[in-house]
MIDO-273534 format. One record per atom (N, C-alpha, C, CB): atom name; residue in one letter; residue number from 1; x negated, y negated, z. Coordinates in Angstrom, 1 decimal. Each point is the difference from the previous one (the first is absolute). Glycine has a CB too. Layout:
MIDO-273534
CA;A;NUM;X;Y;Z
...
***
This chain:
MIDO-273534
N;M;1;-168.0;35.8;-91.8
CA;M;1;0.7;-0.6;-1.1
C;M;1;1.5;0.1;0.3
CB;M;1;-1.9;0.5;-1.7
N;T;2;2.6;-1.6;1.5
CA;T;2;1.4;0.0;0.3
C;T;2;0.8;0.6;-1.1
CB;T;2;-0.3;-2.1;1.4
N;A;3;1.5;2.4;-1.1
CA;A;3;0.9;0.6;-1.1
C;A;3;0.2;-1.1;-1.1
CB;A;3;1.2;1.5;1.7
N;F;4;-1.1;-2.7;-1.3
CA;F;4;0.2;-1.1;-1.0
C;F;4;-1.2;0.0;-1.0
CB;F;4;1.4;-1.3;1.6
N;S;5;-2.6;1.3;-1.1
CA;S;5;-1.2;-0.1;-0.9
C;S;5;-0.1;1.3;-0.8
CB;S;5;-1.2;-1.5;1.7
N;E;6;1.5;2.7;-1.1
CA;E;6;0.0;1.2;-0.8
C;E;6;1.0;-0.1;-1.1
CB;E;6;-0.7;1.3;2.0
N;L;7;1.8;-1.8;-1.8
CA;L;7;1.0;-0.1;-1.0
C;L;7;-0.5;-0.9;-1.2
CB;L;7;1.8;0.3;1.7
N;H;8;-2.4;-1.4;-1.3
CA;H;8;-0.4;-1.0;-1.1
C;H;8;-1.4;0.3;-0.5
CB;H;8;1.4;-1.6;1.1
N;N;9;-2.2;2.5;-0.5
CA;N;9;-1.3;0.4;-0.5
C;N;9;0.0;1.3;-0.8
CB;N;9;-1.0;-1.2;1.9
N;S;10;2.2;1.8;-2.1
CA;S;10;0.1;1.2;-0.7
C;S;10;-0.3;-0.2;-1.5
CB;S;10;1.7;0.9;1.7
N;D;11;-1.9;0.2;-2.4
CA;D;11;-0.3;0.0;-1.4
C;D;11;1.3;-0.2;-0.8
CB;D;11;-1.9;1.4;0.4
N;H;12;3.0;-1.3;0.2
CA;H;12;1.3;-0.2;-0.7
C;H;12;0.4;-1.5;0.1
CB;H;12;0.7;2.4;0.5
N;P;13;-0.3;-2.9;-1.7
CA;P;13;0.5;-1.4;0.0
C;P;13;1.3;-0.1;0.8
CB;P;13;-1.1;-0.4;-2.2
N;R;14;1.4;-0.8;2.7
CA;R;14;1.2;-0.2;0.7
C;R;14;1.2;0.0;-1.0
CB;R;14;-1.2;-1.3;1.8
N;P;15;2.3;1.9;-1.4
CA;P;15;1.1;-0.1;-0.9
C;P;15;0.5;-1.4;-0.3
CB;P;15;0.7;2.3;0.8
N;A;16;-0.3;-2.6;-2.0
CA;A;16;0.5;-1.3;-0.3
C;A;16;1.3;-0.3;0.8
CB;A;16;-1.1;0.1;-2.3
N;R;17;1.2;-1.3;2.8
CA;R;17;1.2;-0.4;0.7
C;R;17;1.0;-0.5;-1.0
CB;R;17;-1.3;-0.5;2.1
N;G;18;2.5;0.8;-1.8
CA;G;18;1.1;-0.5;-0.9
C;G;18;1.3;0.6;0.4
CB;G;18;-1.6;-0.3;-1.9
N;S;19;2.6;-0.1;1.3
CA;S;19;1.3;0.5;0.4
C;S;19;0.2;1.4;-0.6
CB;S;19;0.9;-2.4;0.1
N;R;20;0.1;3.1;0.4
CA;R;20;0.3;1.3;-0.5
C;R;20;0.6;-0.1;-1.5
CB;R;20;0.5;0.8;2.4
N;F;21;0.2;-1.9;-2.6
CA;F;21;0.5;-0.3;-1.4
C;F;21;-1.1;0.0;-1.0
CB;F;21;1.9;-1.3;1.0
N;L;22;-3.0;0.6;-0.7
CA;L;22;-1.2;-0.1;-0.9
C;L;22;-0.6;1.4;-0.2
CB;L;22;-0.4;-2.4;0.7
N;T;23;0.3;3.2;0.4
CA;T;23;-0.6;1.3;-0.1
C;T;23;0.9;0.9;-0.8
CB;T;23;-1.0;-0.3;2.2
N;V;24;2.3;0.2;-2.0
CA;V;24;0.9;0.9;-0.8
C;V;24;-0.1;-0.4;-1.5
CB;V;24;1.5;0.2;2.0
N;T;25;-1.5;-1.5;-2.3
CA;T;25;0.0;-0.5;-1.4
C;T;25;-1.4;0.4;-0.6
CB;T;25;1.6;-1.9;0.5
N;R;26;-2.6;2.0;0.2
CA;R;26;-1.3;0.4;-0.5
C;R;26;0.0;1.5;-0.4
CB;R;26;-1.1;-1.7;1.4
N;I;27;1.8;2.5;-0.7
CA;I;27;-0.1;1.4;-0.3
C;I;27;1.3;0.5;-0.8
CB;I;27;-1.4;0.3;2.1
N;M;28;2.4;-1.1;-2.1
CA;M;28;1.2;0.4;-0.8
C;M;28;-0.3;-0.1;-1.5
CB;M;28;1.5;-0.7;1.9
N;P;29;-1.2;1.7;-2.7
CA;P;29;-0.2;-0.1;-1.4
C;P;29;1.0;-1.0;-0.6
CB;P;29;-0.8;2.4;-0.1
N;L;30;0.3;-3.2;-0.8
CA;L;30;0.9;-1.0;-0.7
C;L;30;1.0;0.7;-0.9
CB;L;30;-1.8;-1.7;0.1
N;F;31;1.6;2.9;-0.4
CA;F;31;1.0;0.7;-0.9
C;F;31;1.2;0.6;0.8
CB;F;31;-1.9;0.6;-1.5
N;L;32;1.8;-0.6;2.8
CA;L;32;1.1;0.4;0.8
C;L;32;1.2;-0.9;-0.1
CB;L;32;-1.6;1.1;1.6
N;P;33;1.4;-2.5;-1.5
CA;P;33;1.1;-0.9;-0.3
C;P;33;0.5;0.1;-1.4
CB;P;33;-0.9;-1.5;1.8
N;V;34;0.0;1.7;-2.7
CA;V;34;0.4;0.1;-1.4
C;V;34;0.9;1.1;-0.2
CB;V;34;-2.2;-0.9;-0.8
N;L;35;1.9;2.1;1.4
CA;L;35;0.9;1.2;-0.1
C;L;35;1.4;-0.4;0.6
CB;L;35;-2.0;1.6;0.1
N;G;36;2.0;-2.3;1.1
CA;G;36;1.2;-0.3;0.6
C;G;36;0.8;-1.0;-0.8
CB;G;36;-1.1;0.4;2.2
N;V;37;0.5;-1.5;-2.7
CA;V;37;0.7;-1.0;-0.8
C;V;37;0.6;0.6;-1.2
CB;V;37;-1.5;-1.8;0.9
N;Y;38;0.7;2.6;-1.7
CA;Y;38;0.5;0.5;-1.2
C;Y;38;1.1;1.0;0.3
CB;Y;38;-2.3;-0.3;-1.1
N;A;39;2.2;1.1;2.1
CA;A;39;1.0;0.9;0.4
C;A;39;1.3;-0.7;0.3
CB;A;39;-1.7;1.6;0.9
N;L;40;1.6;-2.7;-0.2
CA;L;40;1.2;-0.9;0.3
C;L;40;0.6;-0.5;-1.2
CB;L;40;-1.0;-0.6;2.2
N;L;41;0.2;0.2;-3.2
CA;L;41;0.5;-0.5;-1.3
C;L;41;0.8;1.1;-0.7
CB;L;41;-1.9;-1.7;-0.1
N;L;42;1.3;2.9;0.1
CA;L;42;0.7;1.1;-0.6
C;L;42;1.3;0.4;0.7
CB;L;42;-2.3;0.9;-0.8
N;V;43;2.3;-0.9;2.1
CA;V;43;1.2;0.3;0.7
C;V;43;1.1;-1.0;-0.2
CB;V;43;-1.4;1.2;1.8
N;S;44;1.0;-2.5;-1.8
CA;S;44;1.0;-1.0;-0.2
C;S;44;0.5;0.0;-1.4
CB;S;44;-1.2;-1.4;1.7
N;G;45;0.6;2.1;-2.6
CA;G;45;0.5;0.0;-1.4
C;G;45;-0.4;-1.1;-0.9
CB;G;45;1.9;1.3;0.9
N;L;46;-2.8;-2.2;-0.3
CA;L;46;-0.4;-1.1;-0.8
C;L;46;-0.9;0.4;-1.1
CB;L;46;0.1;-1.4;2.1
N;D;47;0.3;1.1;-3.3
CA;D;47;-0.8;0.4;-1.2
C;D;47;-0.9;-1.2;-0.4
CB;D;47;1.8;1.5;-0.8
N;M;48;-3.1;-1.3;1.2
CA;M;48;-1.0;-1.1;-0.3
C;M;48;-0.3;-0.1;-1.4
CB;M;48;-0.9;0.3;2.3
N;S;49;1.1;0.8;-3.1
CA;S;49;-0.3;-0.1;-1.4
C;S;49;1.0;-0.9;-0.7
CB;S;49;-1.0;2.3;0.1
N;G;50;2.1;-2.6;0.5
CA;G;50;1.0;-1.0;-0.6
C;G;50;-0.6;-1.4;0.0
CB;G;50;1.9;1.5;0.7
N;F;51;-2.7;-1.8;0.2
CA;F;51;-0.6;-1.3;0.0
C;F;51;-1.2;-0.1;-1.0
CB;F;51;0.6;-0.3;2.5
N;Q;52;-0.5;-0.5;-3.5
CA;Q;52;-1.0;-0.1;-1.0
C;Q;52;-0.2;-1.4;-0.4
CB;Q;52;0.6;2.2;-0.9
N;F;53;-1.8;-2.5;0.4
CA;F;53;-0.4;-1.2;-0.6
C;F;53;-1.1;0.2;-1.0
CB;F;53;0.8;-1.3;2.0
N;S;54;-1.0;0.4;-2.9
CA;S;54;-1.0;0.1;-1.0
C;S;54;-1.0;-1.1;0.1
CB;S;54;1.6;1.1;-1.5
N;V;55;-2.8;-0.8;1.2
CA;V;55;-1.1;-1.0;-0.1
C;V;55;-0.6;0.1;-1.4
CB;V;55;-0.5;0.2;2.5
N;T;56;0.4;-1.4;-3.1
CA;T;56;-0.6;0.0;-1.3
C;T;56;-1.5;-0.4;0.1
CB;T;56;2.2;-0.7;-1.0
N;L;57;-3.0;1.6;0.5
CA;L;57;-1.5;-0.2;0.1
C;L;57;-0.5;-0.9;-1.1
CB;L;57;-0.2;2.3;1.0
N;I;58;-1.0;-2.7;-0.9
CA;I;58;-0.6;-0.9;-1.0
C;I;58;0.0;0.7;-1.4
CB;I;58;-1.4;-1.1;1.8
N;S;59;1.3;2.4;-1.8
CA;S;59;0.0;0.7;-1.3
C;S;59;1.4;0.0;-0.6
CB;S;59;-1.9;1.4;0.8
N;G;60;2.9;-1.7;-0.1
CA;G;60;1.4;0.0;-0.5
C;G;60;0.7;1.2;0.4
CB;G;60;-0.8;-1.3;-1.9
N;A;61;0.1;2.3;2.6
CA;A;61;0.7;1.2;0.5
C;A;61;0.8;-0.3;1.2
CB;A;61;-1.9;1.4;-0.9
N;N;62;3.1;-0.8;1.0
CA;N;62;0.8;-0.1;1.1
C;N;62;-0.2;1.2;1.0
CB;N;62;1.7;-1.3;-1.4
N;V;63;-1.9;1.0;2.6
CA;V;63;-0.2;1.0;1.1
C;V;63;1.3;0.0;0.8
CB;V;63;-2.6;-0.2;0.1
N;H;64;3.3;1.3;-0.1
CA;H;64;1.2;0.2;0.8
C;H;64;-0.3;0.6;1.3
CB;H;64;1.4;0.2;-2.1
N;I;65;-1.1;-0.9;3.2
CA;I;65;-0.3;0.4;1.3
C;I;65;1.3;0.2;0.8
CB;I;65;-2.2;-1.2;0.0
N;T;66;2.3;2.4;0.7
CA;T;66;1.1;0.3;0.8
C;T;66;-0.3;-0.1;1.4
CB;T;66;0.8;1.6;-1.7
N;G;67;0.2;-1.5;2.5
CA;G;67;-0.2;0.0;1.5
C;G;67;-0.9;1.1;0.5
CB;G;67;2.3;-1.1;0.2
N;N;68;-2.1;2.3;-0.8
CA;N;68;-0.9;1.1;0.4
C;N;68;-1.5;-0.4;-0.4
CB;N;68;1.9;1.7;-0.4
N;D;69;-2.1;-2.3;-0.7
CA;D;69;-1.4;-0.4;-0.4
C;D;69;-0.5;-1.0;1.0
CB;D;69;0.5;0.3;-2.4
N;L;70;0.3;-1.3;2.9
CA;L;70;-0.5;-0.9;1.0
C;L;70;-0.3;0.7;1.3
CB;L;70;1.4;-1.8;-1.1
N;F;71;-0.6;2.7;1.5
CA;F;71;-0.2;0.8;1.2
C;F;71;-1.4;0.7;-0.1
CB;F;71;2.5;0.3;0.4
N;L;72;-2.7;0.3;-1.5
CA;L;72;-1.3;0.8;-0.2
C;L;72;-1.2;-1.0;0.0
CB;L;72;1.2;1.8;-1.3
N;I;73;-1.0;-3.0;0.7
CA;I;73;-1.1;-0.9;0.0
C;I;73;-0.3;-0.4;1.4
CB;I;73;0.7;-0.9;-2.3
N;G;74;0.3;0.6;3.1
CA;G;74;-0.3;-0.3;1.4
C;G;74;-0.7;1.1;0.8
CB;G;74;2.0;-1.4;-0.1
N;V;75;-1.6;2.7;-0.2
CA;V;75;-0.6;1.1;0.7
C;V;75;-1.5;0.2;-0.5
CB;V;75;2.3;1.1;0.2
N;V;76;-2.6;-1.5;-1.4
CA;V;76;-1.4;0.1;-0.5
C;V;76;-0.9;-0.9;0.9
CB;V;76;0.8;0.5;-2.4
N;F;77;-0.3;-1.7;2.8
CA;F;77;-0.7;-0.8;0.9
C;F;77;-0.1;0.6;1.4
CB;F;77;0.8;-2.0;-1.4
N;L;78;0.3;2.6;1.8
CA;L;78;-0.1;0.7;1.3
C;L;78;-1.1;1.1;0.0
CB;L;78;2.4;-0.5;0.4
N;L;79;-2.5;1.2;-1.5
CA;L;79;-1.0;1.1;-0.2
C;L;79;-1.4;-0.6;0.2
CB;L;79;1.6;1.3;-1.5
N;F;80;-1.8;-2.5;0.9
CA;F;80;-1.3;-0.7;0.1
C;F;80;-0.3;-0.2;1.5
CB;F;80;0.3;-1.1;-2.3
N;F;81;0.7;0.5;3.0
CA;F;81;-0.2;-0.3;1.5
C;F;81;-0.2;1.3;0.8
CB;F;81;1.3;-2.1;-0.3
N;E;82;-0.6;3.1;-0.1
CA;E;82;-0.1;1.3;0.7
C;E;82;-1.4;0.6;-0.2
CB;E;82;2.4;0.4;-0.3
N;I;83;-3.0;-0.6;-0.8
CA;I;83;-1.4;0.5;-0.2
C;I;83;-1.0;-0.8;0.7
CB;I;83;0.7;0.8;-2.3
N;I;84;-0.4;-2.1;2.4
CA;I;84;-0.9;-0.9;0.9
C;I;84;0.1;0.4;1.4
CB;I;84;0.3;-1.9;-1.6
N;K;85;1.0;2.2;2.1
CA;K;85;0.1;0.5;1.4
C;K;85;-0.8;1.3;0.2
CB;K;85;2.3;-1.1;0.1
N;A;86;-2.3;2.0;-1.1
CA;A;86;-0.7;1.3;0.2
C;A;86;-1.5;-0.3;0.1
CB;A;86;1.8;1.2;-1.3
N;S;87;-2.3;-2.2;0.6
CA;S;87;-1.4;-0.2;0.1
C;S;87;-0.4;-0.7;1.3
CB;S;87;-0.1;-0.1;-2.5
N;N;88;1.0;-0.5;3.2
CA;N;88;-0.3;-0.7;1.2
C;N;88;0.5;0.7;1.3
CB;N;88;0.1;-2.1;-1.3
N;A;89;0.3;3.3;1.1
CA;A;89;0.6;0.8;1.2
C;A;89;-1.1;0.3;1.0
CB;A;89;1.8;1.0;-1.5
N;T;90;-1.5;-1.1;2.8
CA;T;90;-0.9;0.3;1.0
C;T;90;0.0;1.5;0.2
CB;T;90;0.3;-2.3;1.1
N;Q;91;-1.3;2.8;-0.4
CA;Q;91;-0.1;1.4;0.3
C;Q;91;1.2;0.5;0.9
CB;Q;91;-2.5;-0.1;-0.2
N;Q;92;3.0;-0.8;1.0
CA;Q;92;1.1;0.4;0.9
C;Q;92;1.3;0.2;-0.8
CB;Q;92;-1.1;-1.2;1.9
N;T;93;1.3;0.5;-3.0
CA;T;93;1.3;0.0;-0.6
C;T;93;0.0;0.6;-1.4
CB;T;93;0.5;-2.0;1.2
N;V;94;-1.7;2.4;-1.7
CA;V;94;-0.1;0.4;-1.4
C;V;94;0.8;1.3;-0.2
CB;V;94;-2.2;-1.1;-0.2
N;F;95;2.2;2.1;1.0
CA;F;95;0.6;1.2;-0.2
C;F;95;1.6;-0.1;0.2
CB;F;95;-2.1;1.2;0.7
N;I;96;2.4;-2.0;0.2
CA;I;96;1.5;-0.2;0.2
C;I;96;0.5;-0.7;-1.2
CB;I;96;-0.3;-0.2;2.5
N;E;97;-0.4;-0.8;-3.0
CA;E;97;0.5;-0.7;-1.2
C;E;97;0.1;0.9;-1.2
CB;E;97;-1.0;-2.1;0.9
N;H;98;0.0;3.0;-1.1
CA;H;98;0.0;0.9;-1.1
C;H;98;1.1;1.0;0.1
CB;H;98;-2.4;-0.3;-0.3
N;I;99;2.6;0.8;1.5
CA;I;99;1.1;1.0;0.2
C;I;99;1.3;-0.6;-0.2
CB;I;99;-1.4;1.2;1.7
N;L;100;1.7;-2.4;-1.3
CA;L;100;1.2;-0.7;-0.2
C;L;100;0.2;-0.3;-1.5
CB;L;100;-0.1;-1.0;2.2
N;S;101;-0.9;0.7;-2.9
CA;S;101;0.0;-0.2;-1.5
C;S;101;0.4;1.3;-0.7
CB;S;101;-1.7;-1.9;0.2
N;T;102;1.1;3.0;0.3
CA;T;102;0.2;1.3;-0.6
C;T;102;1.5;0.4;0.2
CB;T;102;-2.4;0.6;0.4
N;L;103;2.9;-0.8;0.8
CA;L;103;1.4;0.3;0.3
C;L;103;0.9;-0.9;-0.8
CB;L;103;-0.6;0.7;2.3
N;T;104;0.3;-1.9;-2.5
CA;T;104;0.8;-0.9;-0.9
C;T;104;0.0;0.5;-1.4
CB;T;104;-0.5;-2.0;1.4
N;F;105;-0.6;2.5;-1.9
CA;F;105;-0.1;0.6;-1.3
C;F;105;0.9;1.2;-0.1
CB;F;105;-2.3;-0.9;-0.3
N;V;106;2.3;1.7;1.3
CA;V;106;0.8;1.2;0.1
C;V;106;1.5;-0.3;0.0
CB;V;106;-1.8;1.2;1.3
N;G;107;2.1;-2.3;-0.6
CA;G;107;1.4;-0.5;0.0
C;G;107;0.4;-0.4;-1.4
CB;G;107;-0.3;-0.8;2.3
N;F;108;-0.6;0.1;-3.1
CA;F;108;0.3;-0.4;-1.4
C;F;108;0.2;1.3;-0.8
CB;F;108;-1.4;-2.1;0.3
N;V;109;0.6;3.1;-0.2
CA;V;109;0.1;1.2;-0.8
C;V;109;1.3;0.7;0.3
CB;V;109;-2.5;0.2;0.0
N;I;110;2.8;0.0;1.3
CA;I;110;1.2;0.6;0.4
C;I;110;1.3;-0.7;-0.5
CB;I;110;-1.2;0.9;2.0
N;A;111;1.2;-2.2;-1.9
CA;A;111;1.1;-0.8;-0.5
C;A;111;0.1;0.1;-1.5
CB;A;111;-0.2;-1.6;1.9
N;F;112;-0.9;1.5;-2.6
CA;F;112;0.0;0.1;-1.5
C;F;112;0.6;1.4;-0.4
CB;F;112;-2.0;-1.6;-0.1
N;L;113;1.5;2.6;0.7
CA;L;113;0.4;1.4;-0.4
C;L;113;1.4;0.4;0.4
CB;L;113;-2.4;0.6;0.1
N;T;114;2.9;-1.1;1.0
CA;T;114;1.3;0.5;0.6
C;T;114;1.1;-1.0;0.0
CB;T;114;-1.4;1.5;1.4
N;W;115;1.2;-2.8;-1.6
CA;W;115;1.0;-1.0;0.1
C;W;115;0.3;-0.5;-1.3
CB;W;115;-0.7;-0.6;2.3
N;K;116;1.9;0.8;-2.8
CA;K;116;0.4;-0.3;-1.4
C;K;116;-0.2;-1.5;-0.4
CB;K;116;1.6;1.9;0.1
N;P;117;-1.2;-2.9;0.8
CA;P;117;-0.3;-1.4;-0.3
C;P;117;-1.5;-0.3;-0.2
CB;P;117;2.2;-0.6;1.2
N;A;118;-3.0;1.3;-0.5
CA;A;118;-1.5;-0.3;-0.1
C;A;118;-0.6;0.7;-1.3
CB;A;118;-0.1;-0.2;2.5
N;G;119;0.8;0.9;-3.2
CA;G;119;-0.5;0.6;-1.2
C;G;119;-0.1;-0.9;-1.2
CB;G;119;0.9;2.1;0.8
N;T;120;-1.7;-3.2;-0.6
CA;T;120;-0.1;-1.0;-1.1
C;T;120;-1.5;-0.2;-0.3
CB;T;120;2.1;-1.1;0.7
N;S;121;-2.4;0.5;-1.8
CA;S;121;-1.4;-0.2;-0.4
C;S;121;-0.6;-1.0;1.0
CB;S;121;0.5;0.5;-2.4
N;T;122;0.3;-1.5;2.8
CA;T;122;-0.6;-1.0;1.0
C;T;122;-0.4;0.7;1.3
CB;T;122;1.5;-1.8;-1.0
N;F;123;-0.7;2.7;1.5
CA;F;123;-0.3;0.7;1.2
C;F;123;-1.2;0.9;-0.2
CB;F;123;2.4;-0.1;0.7
N;L;124;-2.5;0.7;-1.9
CA;L;124;-1.2;0.8;-0.3
C;L;124;-1.3;-0.8;0.0
CB;L;124;1.5;1.5;-1.4
N;I;125;-1.4;-2.7;0.9
CA;I;125;-1.2;-0.9;0.0
C;I;125;-0.3;-0.4;1.4
CB;I;125;0.6;-0.9;-2.3
N;L;126;0.4;0.6;3.1
CA;L;126;-0.2;-0.3;1.5
C;L;126;-0.7;1.2;0.7
CB;L;126;2.0;-1.6;0.0
N;T;127;-1.5;2.8;-0.3
CA;T;127;-0.6;1.2;0.6
C;T;127;-1.5;0.1;-0.4
CB;T;127;2.3;1.1;0.0
N;L;128;-2.6;-1.3;-1.3
CA;L;128;-1.4;0.1;-0.5
C;L;128;-0.8;-1.1;0.7
CB;L;128;0.8;1.0;-2.2
N;M;129;-0.3;-2.2;2.4
CA;M;129;-0.7;-1.1;0.6
C;M;129;-0.3;0.4;1.5
CB;M;129;1.0;-1.7;-1.5
N;S;130;-0.1;2.4;2.1
CA;S;130;-0.2;0.4;1.4
C;S;130;-1.1;1.1;0.0
CB;S;130;2.4;-0.5;0.6
N;L;131;-2.4;1.4;-1.6
CA;L;131;-1.1;1.0;-0.1
C;L;131;-1.4;-0.7;-0.2
CB;L;131;1.7;1.6;-1.0
N;V;132;-1.7;-2.7;0.2
CA;V;132;-1.3;-0.7;-0.2
C;V;132;-0.4;-0.6;1.3
CB;V;132;0.6;-0.5;-2.4
N;D;133;0.3;0.0;3.2
CA;D;133;-0.3;-0.6;1.3
C;D;133;-0.6;1.1;0.9
CB;D;133;1.9;-1.6;-0.2
N;V;134;-1.3;2.8;0.2
CA;V;134;-0.5;1.1;0.9
C;V;134;-1.4;0.4;-0.5
CB;V;134;2.3;0.8;0.4
N;L;135;-2.5;-0.6;-1.7
CA;L;135;-1.3;0.5;-0.5
C;L;135;-1.1;-1.1;0.2
CB;L;135;1.2;1.4;-1.7
N;A;136;-0.8;-2.6;1.5
CA;A;136;-1.0;-1.1;0.2
C;A;136;-0.4;-0.1;1.4
CB;A;136;0.9;-1.2;-1.9
N;G;137;0.0;1.3;2.8
CA;G;137;-0.3;-0.1;1.5
C;G;137;-0.9;1.1;0.4
CB;G;137;2.2;-1.1;0.4
N;W;138;-1.9;2.4;-0.7
CA;W;138;-0.8;1.1;0.4
C;W;138;-1.4;-0.1;-0.7
CB;W;138;2.1;1.4;0.3
N;T;139;-2.1;-1.8;-1.6
CA;T;139;-1.3;-0.1;-0.7
C;T;139;-0.9;-1.0;0.6
CB;T;139;1.2;0.7;-2.0
N;I;140;-0.6;-1.9;2.3
CA;I;140;-0.8;-1.1;0.6
C;I;140;-0.5;0.5;1.4
CB;I;140;1.4;-1.8;-1.2
N;T;141;-0.6;2.4;2.0
CA;T;141;-0.5;0.5;1.3
C;T;141;-1.1;1.0;-0.2
CB;T;141;2.3;-0.4;1.0
N;Y;142;-2.1;1.3;-1.9
CA;Y;142;-1.0;1.1;-0.2
C;Y;142;-1.3;-0.6;-0.5
CB;Y;142;1.8;1.6;-0.6
N;R;143;-1.8;-2.5;-0.3
CA;R;143;-1.2;-0.7;-0.5
C;R;143;-0.7;-0.8;1.1
CB;R;143;1.0;-0.1;-2.3
N;S;144;-0.2;-0.6;3.1
CA;S;144;-0.6;-0.8;1.1
C;S;144;-0.6;0.9;1.0
CB;S;144;1.7;-1.7;-0.3
N;A;145;-1.1;2.9;0.6
CA;A;145;-0.6;0.9;1.0
C;A;145;-1.3;0.6;-0.6
CB;A;145;2.3;0.6;0.9
N;L;146;-2.3;-0.3;-2.2
CA;L;146;-1.3;0.5;-0.6
C;L;146;-1.1;-1.1;0.1
CB;L;146;1.3;1.5;-1.5
N;R;147;-0.9;-2.7;1.3
CA;R;147;-1.0;-1.1;0.0
C;R;147;-0.5;-0.2;1.5
CB;R;147;1.1;-1.1;-2.0
N;D;148;-0.2;1.1;2.9
CA;D;148;-0.4;-0.1;1.4
C;D;148;-0.8;1.1;0.5
CB;D;148;2.1;-1.3;0.4
N;W;149;-1.8;2.5;-0.8
CA;W;149;-0.8;1.2;0.3
C;W;149;-1.4;-0.1;-0.6
CB;W;149;2.1;1.4;0.2
N;A;150;-2.2;-1.8;-1.4
CA;A;150;-1.3;-0.2;-0.6
C;A;150;-0.9;-1.0;0.6
CB;A;150;1.1;0.7;-2.1
N;V;151;-0.4;-1.8;2.6
CA;V;151;-0.8;-1.1;0.7
C;V;151;-0.5;0.5;1.3
CB;V;151;1.4;-1.7;-1.2
N;E;152;-0.6;2.5;1.9
CA;E;152;-0.4;0.5;1.3
C;E;152;-1.1;1.0;0.0
CB;E;152;2.3;-0.4;0.7
N;R;153;-2.4;1.1;-1.8
CA;R;153;-1.1;1.0;-0.2
C;R;153;-1.3;-0.7;-0.3
CB;R;153;1.6;1.7;-0.8
***
């Protein structure tokens, strides 16, 4: 048997081909850019709460939405995609992705506790969303491993 046939007849699937950029974006937590962007907004002194608008609902109630609210709404959608990423992670990248997500959460916590501009309710909510990302990722991986282990037995 040649080395080529041994490589392709192994029990391990071939790694997916793609650029390094795609590989990095697959394992990079989406909350890392969120942390960076929001930190840049805080450093620049841009007060997003000053940006406001109102929406009148059918009931007649007025909903006042600030720039911080819009930022959080966008991050909620990122959280959804991050959870989808966690459920589709391959065995080769799953632990790297979870470790990076955990480190990003630690970055959020450290910034919230030690950096005065990050001591806001918006940053607290972003930190909690990062925690949900970490917990969901580890939980999905754990449940998948239990299922796979049960199937193999």
